[in-house]
C-alpha positions as CSV (number, residue, x, y, z in Angstrom):
1,X,0.2,-115.5,177.5
2,X,1.3,-117.6,174.5
3,X,3.6,-116.0,171.9
4,X,0.8,-116.2,169.3
5,X,-1.4,-113.9,171.3
6,X,1.1,-111.0,171.7
7,X,2.3,-108.9,168.8
8,X,5.1,-106.5,169.1
9,X,5.4,-103.2,167.2
10,X,2.0,-103.8,165.7
11,X,0.5,-101.6,163.0
12,X,-2.7,-99.9,164.3
13,X,-3.9,-98.2,161.1
14,X,-6.5,-101.0,160.5
15,X,-7.9,-100.7,164.0
16,X,-9.3,-97.2,163.5
17,X,-11.9,-96.1,161.0
18,X,-10.0,-92.7,160.7
19,X,-7.0,-94.8,159.3
20,X,-4.3,-92.6,160.8
21,X,-0.9,-94.2,161.1
22,X,0.4,-95.4,164.4
23,X,2.0,-98.4,166.0
24,X,1.6,-100.2,169.4
25,X,4.5,-101.5,171.4
26,X,2.3,-104.6,172.1
27,X,-1.1,-105.7,170.7
28,X,-3.3,-108.6,171.9
29,X,-6.5,-109.6,170.1
30,X,-8.8,-111.1,172.8
31,X,-11.5,-113.6,171.7
32,X,-12.4,-114.6,175.2
33,X,-12.9,-113.0,178.6
34,X,-9.9,-115.0,180.0
35,X,-7.6,-113.8,177.2
36,X,-8.7,-110.2,177.9
37,X,-8.1,-110.3,181.7
38,X,-4.8,-112.2,181.3
39,X,-3.6,-109.5,178.9
40,X,-4.6,-106.8,181.4
41,X,-2.8,-108.7,184.2
42,X,0.3,-109.0,182.1
43,X,0.3,-105.3,181.2
44,X,-0.2,-104.4,184.9
45,X,2.8,-106.6,185.9
46,X,4.9,-104.9,183.2
47,X,3.8,-101.4,184.3
48,X,2.4,-100.7,180.8
49,X,-0.4,-98.4,179.9
50,X,-3.4,-100.1,178.2
51,X,-5.7,-98.9,175.4
52,X,-8.8,-100.9,174.7
53,X,-10.1,-101.0,171.1
54,X,-13.3,-102.4,169.7
55,X,-14.2,-101.4,166.1
56,X,-12.0,-98.2,166.3
57,X,-14.9,-96.1,165.0
58,X,-14.6,-93.5,167.8
59,X,-10.8,-93.2,168.1
60,X,-8.1,-91.1,166.5
61,X,-4.5,-92.5,166.7
62,X,-2.2,-89.5,166.9
63,X,1.0,-91.1,167.8
64,X,2.5,-94.5,168.6
65,X,1.2,-96.1,171.8
66,X,3.9,-97.1,174.2
67,X,2.0,-99.9,176.0
68,X,-0.6,-102.6,175.2
69,X,-3.4,-102.2,172.8
70,X,-6.1,-104.7,173.7
71,X,-8.4,-105.4,170.8
72,X,-11.7,-106.8,172.1
73,X,-12.9,-109.4,169.6
74,X,-15.3,-111.5,171.7
75,X,-18.2,-112.8,169.6
76,X,-21.6,-114.2,170.3
77,X,-25.2,-113.2,170.5
78,X,-28.3,-114.9,171.8
79,X,-31.8,-114.3,173.2
80,X,-31.3,-114.5,176.9
81,X,-35.0,-114.4,177.7
82,X,-38.3,-114.2,175.7
83,X,-41.5,-113.5,177.5
84,X,-44.6,-112.8,175.5
85,X,-43.8,-109.7,173.3
86,X,-40.5,-108.9,175.1
87,X,-37.0,-110.3,174.9
88,X,-33.5,-109.6,176.1
89,X,-30.8,-109.7,173.5
90,X,-27.3,-110.6,174.8
91,X,-24.3,-109.4,172.8
92,X,-20.6,-110.1,173.4
93,X,-18.3,-107.1,173.3
94,X,-16.8,-107.8,169.9
95,X,-20.1,-108.2,168.1
96,X,-20.6,-105.8,165.2
97,X,-23.2,-103.3,166.3
98,X,-24.9,-102.7,163.0
99,X,-25.3,-106.4,162.3
100,X,-26.8,-106.8,165.8
101,X,-29.4,-104.1,165.0
102,X,-30.4,-105.9,161.7
103,X,-30.5,-109.2,163.6
104,X,-33.0,-107.8,166.2
105,X,-35.0,-105.9,163.6
106,X,-35.2,-108.9,161.3
107,X,-36.6,-110.9,164.2
108,X,-39.3,-108.3,164.7
109,X,-38.0,-106.7,167.8
110,X,-38.1,-103.0,168.3
111,X,-35.9,-100.6,170.3
112,X,-32.6,-100.2,168.5
113,X,-33.7,-99.9,164.8
114,X,-32.9,-96.1,164.9
115,X,-29.3,-97.0,165.7
116,X,-28.7,-98.9,162.4
117,X,-25.5,-98.3,160.5
118,X,-23.6,-96.8,163.5
119,X,-20.1,-98.3,163.2
120,X,-18.4,-100.0,166.0
121,X,-18.9,-102.9,168.4
122,X,-21.5,-103.8,171.1
123,X,-18.9,-103.4,173.8
124,X,-18.1,-99.9,172.8
125,X,-21.7,-98.8,172.5
126,X,-22.2,-98.1,176.3
127,X,-19.0,-96.0,176.5
128,X,-20.3,-93.4,174.2
129,X,-24.0,-94.1,174.9
130,X,-24.4,-94.1,171.2
131,X,-27.5,-92.3,169.8
132,X,-29.2,-91.3,166.6
133,X,-32.6,-90.1,165.5
134,X,-34.0,-89.6,169.0
135,X,-32.8,-92.9,170.4
136,X,-29.9,-93.7,172.7
137,X,-28.4,-97.0,173.9
138,X,-29.5,-96.1,177.4
139,X,-33.1,-96.5,176.3
140,X,-32.7,-100.3,176.0
141,X,-29.7,-101.4,177.9
142,X,-30.7,-103.6,180.9
143,X,-27.2,-104.5,182.2
144,X,-23.7,-105.3,181.1
145,X,-20.9,-107.6,182.3
146,X,-17.5,-106.0,183.0
147,X,-14.1,-106.6,184.6
148,X,-13.2,-104.1,187.3
149,X,-9.5,-103.4,186.6
150,X,-9.1,-101.7,190.0
151,X,-10.9,-104.2,192.2
152,X,-9.9,-107.2,190.0
153,X,-13.4,-108.7,189.9
154,X,-16.3,-109.5,187.6
155,X,-19.3,-107.1,187.8
156,X,-22.7,-106.9,186.4
157,X,-23.7,-103.2,186.1
158,X,-27.3,-102.1,185.7
159,X,-28.5,-99.3,183.5
160,X,-28.5,-97.0,186.5
161,X,-25.0,-98.0,187.4
162,X,-23.8,-96.8,184.0
163,X,-24.5,-93.1,184.7
164,X,-25.6,-92.5,181.1
165,X,-25.9,-89.0,179.7
166,X,-25.7,-87.4,176.3
167,X,-22.7,-89.1,174.7
168,X,-21.5,-89.9,178.2
169,X,-21.3,-92.7,180.7
170,X,-19.5,-94.1,183.7
171,X,-17.0,-95.6,181.3
172,X,-16.0,-92.2,180.0
173,X,-15.9,-90.7,183.5
174,X,-13.6,-93.5,184.7
175,X,-11.9,-94.5,181.4
176,X,-9.3,-96.9,182.8
177,X,-11.4,-98.9,185.3
178,X,-14.0,-101.1,183.5
179,X,-13.5,-103.5,180.6
180,X,-16.9,-104.3,179.1
181,X,-17.3,-107.9,178.1
182,X,-21.0,-108.1,177.0
183,X,-24.3,-106.2,177.1
184,X,-28.0,-107.0,177.4
185,X,-30.7,-105.1,175.6
186,X,-34.5,-105.1,176.4
187,X,-36.5,-105.2,173.2
188,X,-40.1,-105.6,172.3
189,X,-42.4,-106.4,169.4
190,X,-44.9,-103.8,170.5
191,X,-43.0,-100.8,171.9
192,X,-43.8,-97.6,170.0
193,X,-41.5,-96.6,167.2
194,X,-39.5,-93.4,167.7
195,X,-40.1,-91.4,164.5
196,X,-40.3,-87.8,165.6
197,X,-36.7,-86.8,164.7
198,X,-36.1,-84.8,161.5
199,X,-35.7,-86.9,158.4
200,X,-37.5,-89.9,160.0
201,X,-40.6,-87.9,160.7
202,X,-40.6,-86.8,157.0
203,X,-39.9,-90.3,155.8
204,X,-42.9,-91.8,157.6
205,X,-45.2,-88.7,157.4
206,X,-47.7,-90.5,155.0
207,X,-47.4,-94.1,156.2
208,X,-46.4,-95.8,159.4
209,X,-43.7,-98.4,159.3
210,X,-44.9,-102.0,159.1
211,X,-41.8,-103.5,160.8
212,X,-38.7,-102.4,162.7
213,X,-36.7,-103.4,159.6
214,X,-38.6,-100.8,157.7
215,X,-37.4,-98.2,160.2
216,X,-33.8,-99.5,160.1
217,X,-33.8,-99.4,156.3
218,X,-35.1,-95.8,156.3
219,X,-32.3,-94.9,158.8
220,X,-29.7,-96.5,156.6
221,X,-30.9,-94.6,153.5
222,X,-30.9,-91.3,155.3
223,X,-27.4,-91.9,156.9
224,X,-25.9,-93.0,153.5
225,X,-27.1,-89.8,151.9
226,X,-25.2,-87.7,154.5
227,X,-22.4,-89.8,155.9
228,X,-19.5,-91.4,154.2
229,X,-18.7,-95.1,154.6
230,X,-15.4,-95.3,156.6
231,X,-14.4,-98.2,154.3
232,X,-14.5,-95.8,151.3
233,X,-13.5,-92.6,153.0
234,X,-11.9,-92.9,156.4
235,X,-13.7,-91.0,159.2
236,X,-14.7,-91.3,162.8
237,X,-18.3,-90.3,162.4
238,X,-19.6,-87.2,164.1
239,X,-16.4,-85.5,165.3
240,X,-18.1,-83.0,167.7
241,X,-20.8,-83.2,170.2
242,X,-23.9,-81.0,169.8
243,X,-23.3,-78.4,172.6
244,X,-26.1,-77.8,175.1
245,X,-26.8,-74.3,176.2
246,X,-29.2,-72.7,178.7
247,X,-32.6,-71.3,177.7
248,X,-31.3,-67.8,178.3
249,X,-28.3,-68.3,176.1
250,X,-30.4,-69.9,173.4
251,X,-32.7,-66.9,173.3
252,X,-29.7,-64.6,172.9
253,X,-28.2,-66.8,170.1
254,X,-31.6,-66.9,168.4
255,X,-31.9,-63.2,168.5
256,X,-28.3,-62.7,167.2
257,X,-28.5,-65.5,164.6
258,X,-32.0,-66.0,163.2
259,X,-32.2,-69.5,161.7
260,X,-29.9,-71.1,164.2
261,X,-30.8,-74.8,164.8
262,X,-31.5,-76.2,168.2
263,X,-33.6,-78.8,170.0
264,X,-35.0,-79.1,173.5
265,X,-32.7,-81.2,175.7
266,X,-32.8,-82.3,179.3
267,X,-30.6,-79.4,180.6
268,X,-31.5,-76.7,178.1
269,X,-31.2,-76.5,174.3
270,X,-29.0,-78.7,172.2
271,X,-27.4,-76.8,169.3
272,X,-26.8,-78.5,166.0
273,X,-23.0,-78.4,165.8
274,X,-23.1,-79.3,162.1
275,X,-25.1,-76.1,161.5
276,X,-22.6,-74.0,163.4
277,X,-19.7,-75.5,161.5
278,X,-21.5,-75.1,158.2
279,X,-22.3,-71.4,158.8
280,X,-18.6,-70.9,159.5
281,X,-17.9,-72.1,155.9
282,X,-16.2,-75.4,156.7
283,X,-18.5,-77.9,154.9
284,X,-16.6,-79.4,152.0
285,X,-13.2,-77.9,153.0
286,X,-10.3,-80.0,151.9
287,X,-6.5,-79.6,152.2
288,X,-4.0,-82.1,150.8
289,X,-4.6,-84.8,153.5
290,X,-7.8,-84.2,155.5
291,X,-11.1,-82.3,155.2
292,X,-14.7,-81.8,156.1
293,X,-17.3,-83.9,154.4
294,X,-19.3,-82.1,151.7
295,X,-22.7,-83.4,152.9
296,X,-22.2,-83.3,156.7
297,X,-20.1,-80.7,158.4
298,X,-19.8,-82.7,161.6
299,X,-17.7,-85.4,159.8
300,X,-13.9,-84.9,159.4
301,X,-12.4,-87.2,156.8
302,X,-9.0,-88.5,155.9
303,X,-8.6,-88.0,152.2
304,X,-5.0,-88.9,151.6
305,X,-2.7,-90.4,154.2
306,X,-3.5,-87.8,156.8
307,X,-2.0,-88.2,160.3
308,X,-3.8,-87.8,163.6
309,X,-2.0,-84.5,164.0
310,X,-3.5,-83.3,160.7
311,X,-6.9,-84.2,161.9
312,X,-6.5,-82.4,165.2
313,X,-5.1,-79.3,163.6
314,X,-8.2,-79.1,161.4
315,X,-10.5,-79.7,164.4
316,X,-8.8,-76.9,166.3
317,X,-9.3,-74.5,163.5
318,X,-13.0,-75.3,163.3
319,X,-13.4,-75.0,167.1
320,X,-11.7,-71.6,167.1
321,X,-14.0,-70.3,164.3
322,X,-17.2,-71.5,166.0
323,X,-16.1,-70.0,169.3
324,X,-15.2,-66.7,167.7
325,X,-18.5,-66.4,165.8
326,X,-21.0,-67.9,168.3
327,X,-19.2,-67.9,171.6
328,X,-19.9,-71.7,171.8
329,X,-17.2,-74.3,172.6
330,X,-17.3,-77.5,170.6
331,X,-16.3,-80.7,172.4
332,X,-14.6,-83.4,170.4
333,X,-16.5,-86.7,170.4
334,X,-13.8,-89.3,169.4
335,X,-11.1,-90.3,171.9
336,X,-7.5,-89.5,171.1
337,X,-4.7,-92.0,171.5
338,X,-2.4,-91.4,173.3
339,X,-4.6,-89.2,175.5
340,X,-2.0,-86.5,176.0
341,X,-2.1,-85.8,172.2
342,X,-5.7,-84.5,172.5
343,X,-6.9,-81.0,171.8
344,X,-5.9,-78.4,174.4
345,X,-8.6,-76.3,176.0
346,X,-9.7,-73.3,173.9
347,X,-9.0,-69.8,175.3
348,X,-11.7,-68.5,177.6
349,X,-13.7,-66.6,175.0
350,X,-17.1,-68.3,175.5
351,X,-20.0,-66.1,176.5
352,X,-21.3,-68.8,178.8
353,X,-23.4,-72.0,178.6
């Protein structure tokens, strides 16, 4: 590894949309698969822990990282196959996700337009199985290319291999094994639009969209009304997952709390975490450094040089209030770096799933 590729005592603040201060002992910006795998081999030989970073939109740096931060900056996109009305869009791991959505929608291809304006990179999208407005990445992903850090070999993983779930995947279940290098998405000019979710259903109640770009533009407008731009106000997007409860638990909650918001999910009822947080009085809260966005209670924001510890303290207070009031445990969505700095489990006060 040449000296120009390896930075020592590198500032990480610009690699996280939460903009919390931290440094890495070493940092490598990889613009090719070879650079990425060489960096991993070097770190393994040195006995160093590794943290992979894409756009940094789903991470909170809470302390200095004692090993290698690998910034995946591989670029490139192309149509891998086009057959009649269908096409496969291939994206390198470092491609900006939102720009890829607009590229596909502008070409008239449907499938990911509901995922417009989600920050981050294409390579990070499968890790979280990003989703919005009734669509998840798993709905279109065909396969992805990855480096197996345990077996030391290249792999192509299919959609089924990725073990996708709600904000979950193989890559979260085995976080230090796979390095995603590129993804492939199956899109179509004729697949039905997904417009049944909340604000989108209202937006298109009177007229159907005439293009996937029209859907993407509606999504962008709705998101901008509710969510702050990380460039203007640092944040990590939705900070908590929407908890899923059983039908029986939902009926109990609905009886105790009329007006509680929930939606049918694969394994029960998905509660609106933002509603729970809002009802506990947290929307718009602000202390000297960090707070909760005034339009969306799911979003924690960094107002003034807040640290990762400041963010986690606020998150823990919110979790405790929601647990005490509703008996529901909120799970944090962003990853914490270093991992041991993450939120400890809450006391066993939950009344069950």
